[in-house]
N, C-alpha and C positions, 0 to 999 in steps of 0.2 A: 724746258723745265725738267725733263727727266734725265738729262745728260748727267752722268756721274763719273767721278774719277777714282773713287775708292769705296771700300766697304762702309766706311764712316759716312760718306755722302749718301749711299743708298739707305742706311739706317736713319739718317736725319731727314731725308727727303720723302721717304715712303709715308703715305698717309692712307687712312681707311677711306675707301670709296663706297659710300652708301647710296648715292644718287648720281645722275648725270651719265648713266650708261648709254652707249650708242648701240645702234642696231648692227652688231657684228658678232658672228658666231664665235664662241669659245669652243674649240674642238678638243676632243678627248686626247688626241696625240700631243697637243701642247701641254695639257694637264699632266699627262704621264711623263713627259720630258721634264717638267718642273719637279715632279715627285721623285724622279730618278736622282736628282741632286739633293732635294730636301731630306731624303731618308738618311743622309749622312749626319743627321743630328746625333748628339751624344745620347746613348741609351744603355743603361746599366746591363752588364752581362750580354750585351748585343741581343736583347730579347725581341726587339722590333715589335712592340705590342700593338701596332696599328694596322688598320685596313681602311679602305676608302670606298665611298659610293659616289659616283659621278652622275649628275642629272642635267640633261640639256635637251634641246629639240622637242621631239614629240612626247617624250616622257615627262617633260616639265609640267604638263597639265595634271598628270596623275600625282606628281609630287605635291603640287599646290592643293589638290583635293585632299590629300592625306593631312596636310597642315590644317586645312579648314575644318576637317572632322574633329579637331581638338579645340576649336574656338566657338564662341557664341555666334549664332546665325546673324545677329545684328552687326558683327564685325567682318563678315565674309566679303562684302563688296570692296571695302578698303584694303583688306589683307590681300585679296586676289589681285587688285591693281598693283600693289606694292611688289608682290612676288612676280607678276608678269613682266615687270620692268627689268628684272634681273636675268641676264642671258643664260647663266649656268650656276649650278650649285655643286659643291664638293663637301660631302659629309665625312668627317674624320671620326673613326670608331676605334676604341682601344679595348683590349682584354681587361676586364675589371677583376683583378686578382683579389681574393678576400684578405690577403695579408696586407696590412696597412703600409708597411715599408715598401713592398713591391708595388702596390697600387700608386703610392706617391711618386716613386721612381718612374713608373710607366706613364703617369700623367705628365710629369715634368718632361720626359722624353718626347711624348707626342706633342706637347705644347712647343717645345723647341723645333720640332719638325714643321709645325704650322707656321712658326715665325720664319723659318728658312723659306718655306713656300711663299709667304707673303713678300719677302725680299726678292726672291727670284722672279715672282710674277711682276713686281714693280719694274724690275730691270727690262722685262718684255713689254712694258706699258699696259699690263693687265691689272685692273683694279680688284681689290679684295676687301671684303668686310667679314670679319670673324664674328659670328653670332652664336649665342647660347640661349635661344628662346625656350619658353616653358614647354612647348610641345615636344622637345627632345626627350622628355621624361614620360610622355604619355604612351601607354602600351599600344594604343591604336596606331599612332604614328610610327613607333618603333617596328611594329609588325608589318605595316604597309611598306616600309623601305627595306625590310630584311635584316633588322638588327636583332641579334640573338640574345637569349638570356645569358648573363655573364659578360655582356659587353656594355660599354659606356660611350655615348656620343660626346665627344670632346667639343665639337663645334660644327656649325653649318657655315661654310664659307660661301659668300655671295661673290660671284666672279663675273667680270665683264670689262670690255674695253670702254673707255670713258672720254668725256669731253674734257680735254686738258685745260681749257680756259676756266671751266667751273672749278675744277680741283685746284688749279694754280692760285686762285684767289683766297683759298683758305689760309687762315693764320694759325700757326701751331706754336705752342710754347711748352717748355718743361721747366720744372723747378731745378735750380742748380743743385747738384748732388752734395755740395759742401753744406747745404742746409739740412741734409738728411744723414750725414755721416757722423758717426760717433767712434772715437778711438777707445779701445779697451786696454 
């Protein structure tokens, strides 16, 4: 299923993995290796406006507690189960420059980096789901994971090896670009 022959194959075959994670550790060395290539994303004036927070193993419980602090108690049990199923998390943070043009360029660059990361992860048979949940804006969560004033969380990537049979059954479709292209 994951065999690829070209960049186009990787782009077309990669899919978001939300469930079906298997009990296999995602180690920090692999994540760093993927980031070493992902950082080659285009970024205006080579600002490299990003940094990352990796969560796995024994720190995962503290991370989950920080998330739960931002939710209604009635939702804690379900949220805890959902987050406990995810082997690791990677939080992407960027400098939030007050100049709109710079902010937009930095957001685009960090988003390109995250797409690179997802494609590289797929090549290594590591599933990724890029999330932007409400708690990323909550000061309690931001403080708990070490996000500073003047920084923006671009996303929380859920990472894990996955059951290839479950993911392989998913049907993916895209609208043909001819339906969305206008000539000027």
